[in-house]
C-alpha positions as CSV (number, residue, x, y, z in Angstrom):
1,M,7.8,4.1,7.7
2,N,9.4,2.4,4.7
3,I,7.4,1.1,1.7
4,L,9.3,-1.3,-0.5
5,H,7.9,-1.3,-4.1
6,I,8.9,-4.2,-6.3
7,S,7.8,-3.8,-10.0
8,C,8.2,-6.8,-12.2
9,S,6.7,-6.1,-15.6
10,P,9.0,-5.9,-18.7
11,R,6.8,-2.9,-19.7
12,G,8.0,-1.1,-16.6
13,R,6.1,2.1,-15.6
14,A,3.8,1.7,-18.6
15,S,2.4,-1.6,-17.4
16,E,-1.1,-2.1,-15.9
17,S,0.4,-3.8,-12.8
18,H,2.7,-0.9,-12.2
19,R,-0.1,1.6,-12.6
20,L,-2.3,-0.4,-10.1
21,S,0.6,-0.6,-7.6
22,Q,0.9,3.2,-7.8
23,E,-2.7,3.5,-6.7
24,V,-2.0,1.1,-3.8
25,I,0.9,3.3,-2.8
26,A,-1.2,6.5,-3.1
27,H,-3.6,5.0,-0.6
28,L,-0.8,4.1,1.8
29,L,0.7,7.6,1.5
30,K,-2.7,9.2,2.1
31,N,-2.8,7.4,5.4
32,M,0.9,7.9,6.2
33,P,2.2,10.9,4.3
34,A,5.6,10.7,6.0
35,A,6.3,7.3,4.6
36,T,9.3,6.7,2.3
37,V,9.0,4.7,-0.9
38,V,11.9,2.6,-2.0
39,E,11.5,1.5,-5.6
40,R,13.1,-1.5,-7.3
41,L,12.0,-1.8,-11.0
42,L,13.2,-5.2,-12.1
43,C,12.9,-4.3,-15.8
44,E,15.7,-1.8,-15.3
45,D,17.6,-3.4,-12.4
46,V,17.8,-6.9,-13.9
47,L,18.7,-9.8,-11.6
48,L,21.0,-12.6,-12.6
49,R,20.0,-16.2,-12.1
50,I,21.3,-17.8,-8.9
51,D,25.0,-19.0,-9.3
52,E,26.7,-22.2,-8.2
53,D,28.1,-20.9,-4.9
54,Y,24.8,-19.6,-3.8
55,A,23.0,-22.9,-4.8
56,L,25.6,-25.0,-3.0
57,S,25.2,-22.9,0.2
58,Q,21.5,-23.7,0.3
59,Q,22.4,-27.4,0.7
60,S,24.9,-27.1,3.5
61,S,25.6,-25.3,6.8
62,A,28.3,-23.2,5.1
63,D,27.1,-19.8,3.9
64,A,27.6,-18.6,0.4
65,S,30.5,-16.4,-0.5
66,K,30.1,-12.6,-0.4
67,S,30.4,-12.3,-4.2
68,G,28.1,-13.1,-7.1
69,T,24.4,-13.6,-6.5
70,A,25.1,-14.1,-2.8
71,A,26.2,-10.5,-2.5
72,R,23.1,-9.4,-4.4
73,S,20.9,-11.5,-2.2
74,E,22.3,-9.8,0.9
75,V,21.3,-6.4,-0.5
76,L,17.8,-7.4,-1.4
77,I,17.2,-9.2,1.9
78,K,18.3,-6.2,3.8
79,E,16.0,-4.0,1.7
80,L,13.1,-6.3,2.6
81,E,14.0,-6.5,6.3
82,Q,14.0,-2.7,6.5
83,S,10.6,-2.3,5.0
84,D,7.4,-1.9,7.0
85,C,5.2,-2.7,4.0
86,L,5.8,-4.5,0.7
87,V,4.0,-3.6,-2.6
88,I,4.6,-6.0,-5.5
89,A,3.5,-5.1,-9.0
90,T,3.4,-8.1,-11.3
91,P,1.9,-9.4,-14.5
92,M,0.6,-13.0,-14.8
93,H,2.8,-14.8,-17.3
94,N,1.7,-18.3,-18.5
95,Y,-0.7,-18.6,-15.5
96,T,2.0,-17.8,-12.9
97,V,4.7,-15.2,-11.8
98,P,7.0,-13.7,-14.5
99,A,10.7,-14.7,-14.5
100,A,11.8,-11.4,-13.0
101,L,9.7,-11.9,-9.9
102,K,10.8,-15.5,-9.6
103,L,14.4,-14.3,-9.6
104,W,13.7,-11.8,-6.9
105,I,12.1,-14.5,-4.8
106,D,15.1,-16.8,-5.4
107,H,17.3,-14.1,-4.0
108,V,15.3,-13.3,-0.9
109,A,13.9,-16.8,0.0
110,R,17.2,-17.9,1.6
111,V,17.8,-20.5,4.2
112,R,19.3,-19.2,7.5
113,H,18.5,-15.7,6.4
114,T,14.7,-15.4,5.8
115,F,13.7,-19.0,6.8
116,N,15.0,-22.0,8.7
117,V,14.2,-25.7,8.4
118,G,13.1,-27.5,11.5
119,P,11.5,-30.7,12.5
120,N,8.1,-29.5,11.3
121,G,9.4,-28.0,8.0
122,K,10.3,-24.5,7.0
123,V,9.8,-21.6,9.4
124,G,9.9,-17.9,8.4
125,L,12.4,-15.6,10.0
126,L,11.0,-12.2,8.8
127,R,8.8,-10.0,10.9
128,D,5.3,-10.1,9.4
129,R,4.2,-6.9,7.6
130,P,1.4,-6.0,5.1
131,V,2.1,-7.2,1.6
132,F,0.0,-5.7,-1.3
133,V,0.2,-7.5,-4.7
134,A,-1.0,-5.7,-7.8
135,V,-1.7,-8.2,-10.5
136,A,-2.4,-7.6,-14.2
137,S,-3.4,-10.4,-16.6
138,G,-4.5,-10.6,-20.2
139,G,-7.2,-13.1,-19.5
140,R,-9.6,-13.6,-16.6
141,F,-8.6,-16.0,-13.8
142,S,-11.2,-15.3,-11.1
143,G,-14.9,-14.9,-10.8
144,E,-17.5,-15.3,-13.5
145,G,-16.1,-15.5,-17.0
146,S,-12.7,-16.9,-15.8
147,R,-11.0,-18.9,-18.6
148,Q,-7.6,-19.8,-17.2
149,P,-6.0,-21.3,-14.1
150,D,-4.3,-19.3,-11.5
151,F,-0.9,-20.5,-10.1
152,L,0.3,-17.0,-9.3
153,T,-1.7,-16.1,-6.2
154,P,-1.4,-19.5,-4.4
155,Y,2.3,-19.6,-5.1
156,L,2.9,-16.1,-3.8
157,K,0.9,-16.8,-0.7
158,A,2.9,-20.0,0.0
159,I,6.4,-18.5,-0.7
160,L,5.7,-15.3,1.2
161,N,4.3,-17.3,4.1
162,M,7.5,-19.5,4.1
163,I,9.7,-16.4,4.9
164,G,7.2,-15.0,7.5
165,L,5.0,-12.7,5.4
166,R,1.4,-13.8,6.0
167,D,-0.6,-10.5,5.7
168,V,-1.0,-10.7,1.9
169,T,-3.7,-8.8,-0.1
170,F,-4.2,-9.1,-3.8
171,F,-5.7,-6.4,-6.1
172,C,-6.2,-7.5,-9.8
173,V,-6.8,-6.0,-13.2
174,E,-7.9,-8.9,-15.3
175,G,-8.8,-9.4,-19.0
176,V,-6.7,-6.5,-20.3
177,A,-6.2,-8.3,-23.6
178,S,-9.8,-8.0,-24.4
179,G,-9.7,-4.4,-25.6
180,P,-10.0,-0.8,-24.2
181,A,-13.5,-1.3,-22.7
182,A,-12.3,-4.3,-20.8
183,V,-9.3,-2.4,-19.5
184,T,-11.5,0.5,-18.3
185,G,-13.9,-1.9,-16.6
186,A,-11.1,-3.8,-14.9
187,R,-9.4,-0.6,-13.7
188,T,-12.7,0.5,-12.2
189,Q,-13.3,-2.7,-10.4
190,A,-9.7,-2.6,-9.0
191,R,-10.1,1.0,-7.9
192,L,-13.4,0.2,-6.0
193,A,-11.7,-2.8,-4.3
194,L,-8.8,-0.5,-3.2
195,Q,-11.3,2.1,-1.9
196,D,-13.2,-0.5,0.1
197,H,-10.1,-2.0,1.5
198,F,-8.5,1.2,2.8
199,A,-11.8,2.8,3.8
200,A,-12.2,-0.2,6.2
201,G,-8.9,0.7,7.9
202,R,-7.2,-2.5,7.0
203,W,-3.9,-0.8,6.8
204,G,-3.9,-0.4,10.6
205,R,-1.3,-3.2,11.2
206,M,1.3,-1.3,9.2
207,R,0.6,1.8,11.3
208,S,1.0,-0.1,14.5
209,T,4.3,-1.7,13.5
210,A,5.9,1.6,12.3
């Protein structure tokens, strides 16, 4: 069993999204203690923007060269292919995903590698597996008291679905910019949501595909 952990906050391990993702991983390891966790902290392992050769290869049948961002893409795609479960820790920046996560997506959402284009549009090539997304936001974007739009969760659902990952679950810590009491309350809500999810045995699909 291989759990791939992608952490995207510039605050790294000190961030709320990373802390929440660690709770997700703790639940997974409780159910499958022999699992291996592969960590990729994008605040430390910074990705470069897609280069010209890679971009041109997306528009033609010719594959990109094995240098530059194409070579980096190969590594990240292989890492994703070898995972049985994906955990993404991300803040919400300006209503959507941060630049670091968008760069990771640009590296792994690659035609003829993780999706193909057919008569009916794009078709994912990856085997489906559970994806858990731990989101932290300064404001509230869901439920009562929400004050901002959410372009993060629908975008991630759509792009992950495009490459074949459809089993996506979100856990959120919202309103963390409203002070310590709000942070404590948001953490408690997220912890209860995690407990309910895993108590219901909804991690079973990962177990069955291991």
